[in-house]
C-alpha positions in Angstrom: 66.2 -0.2 101.1 70.2 0.5 100.4 72.8 -2.0 102.4 72.0 -0.5 106.0 69.9 2.1 105.4 66.2 3.4 104.6 65.8 5.5 101.9 62.3 7.3 102.3 61.5 9.0 98.9 59.0 11.1 99.4 56.6 12.0 102.2 53.4 13.9 101.2 50.1 15.1 103.4 47.1 16.9 101.6 46.8 19.9 102.5 43.3 19.3 103.5 44.2 17.0 106.6 47.8 18.8 107.4 48.1 19.2 111.2 46.7 15.7 112.6 50.0 14.2 112.8 49.7 11.7 109.7 53.1 12.6 108.3 54.5 11.2 111.5 52.8 8.4 111.4 54.2 7.6 108.1 57.5 8.1 109.9 57.0 5.9 112.2 55.8 3.8 109.6 59.1 4.2 108.6 61.5 3.4 111.4 59.1 0.5 112.3 59.7 -1.0 108.5 64.0 -0.4 108.9 64.0 -1.7 112.6 62.5 -4.8 111.3 64.6 -5.2 108.1 67.6 -4.5 111.1 68.8 -1.4 109.2 70.9 0.6 110.8 69.5 4.3 109.8 66.8 6.3 107.9 68.0 8.9 105.0 65.8 11.6 102.9 66.0 14.2 101.2 64.0 17.6 101.6 63.3 20.9 99.6 65.8 23.4 101.1 63.0 26.0 101.0 60.5 23.3 103.0 61.6 24.3 106.6 58.2 23.0 108.0 58.7 19.5 107.1 62.3 20.3 108.1 61.1 21.1 111.6 59.4 17.8 111.8 62.1 15.7 110.6 64.6 17.4 112.9 61.7 16.5 115.9 61.4 12.9 115.1 65.7 12.8 115.8 66.5 13.6 111.5 69.8 15.5 111.6 71.3 17.6 108.2 74.8 15.9 106.9 74.6 17.7 103.6 73.4 19.5 100.7 73.0 18.6 96.9 73.0 21.5 94.5 70.4 22.3 91.9 68.8 18.9 92.9 65.2 19.2 92.1 65.0 19.5 88.3 61.6 21.4 88.3 63.5 24.6 89.8 66.6 23.7 90.6 66.5 24.0 94.4 68.7 22.9 96.8 67.8 19.5 98.6 68.7 19.1 102.4 70.2 16.0 103.2 69.1 14.0 106.7 69.5 10.9 108.2 68.5 9.9 111.7 71.3 8.7 114.1 71.9 4.7 114.7 68.0 3.5 115.2 69.0 1.1 117.9 70.8 3.6 119.8 69.6 3.8 123.5 69.2 7.8 123.4 67.1 7.9 119.8 64.7 4.6 121.2 64.3 6.3 124.4 63.7 10.1 122.3 61.0 7.9 120.1 59.3 6.5 123.1 58.0 9.8 124.1 57.5 10.8 120.9 55.2 7.9 119.9 51.6 8.7 122.7 51.4 11.7 120.4 50.0 10.3 117.2 47.9 7.8 119.2 44.1 9.0 118.4 43.1 11.9 120.8 46.8 13.0 121.1 46.9 15.6 118.3 48.0 18.9 118.2 47.2 21.7 115.9 50.5 21.1 113.8 52.5 18.4 112.6 55.7 19.6 114.3 55.5 20.7 117.8 58.1 22.6 119.3 60.4 20.3 120.7 
């Protein structure tokens, strides 16, 4: 946590089990933790080349707020900074209420990030 924000450092799912909404479940767990701690937003950085993860985060409601140039030390790749809306906003809570049933057992789809 920072003063009023949860910072997600790593979201990773074994390739052998990707497509089962595990990453989405992890994001909901982060959201629930942040709400319980009365934090305002959730932030993360994602590799600029990781378009699949960016689509998942956008589907969850994150939006792009900037770029960190040469952020990743292994290859100098840029990071995209992403942030959620205010966690207690009516619009965002309604969005997540629509998404949450998709993580229940039996509601899995082919991809972690279907089109919104």
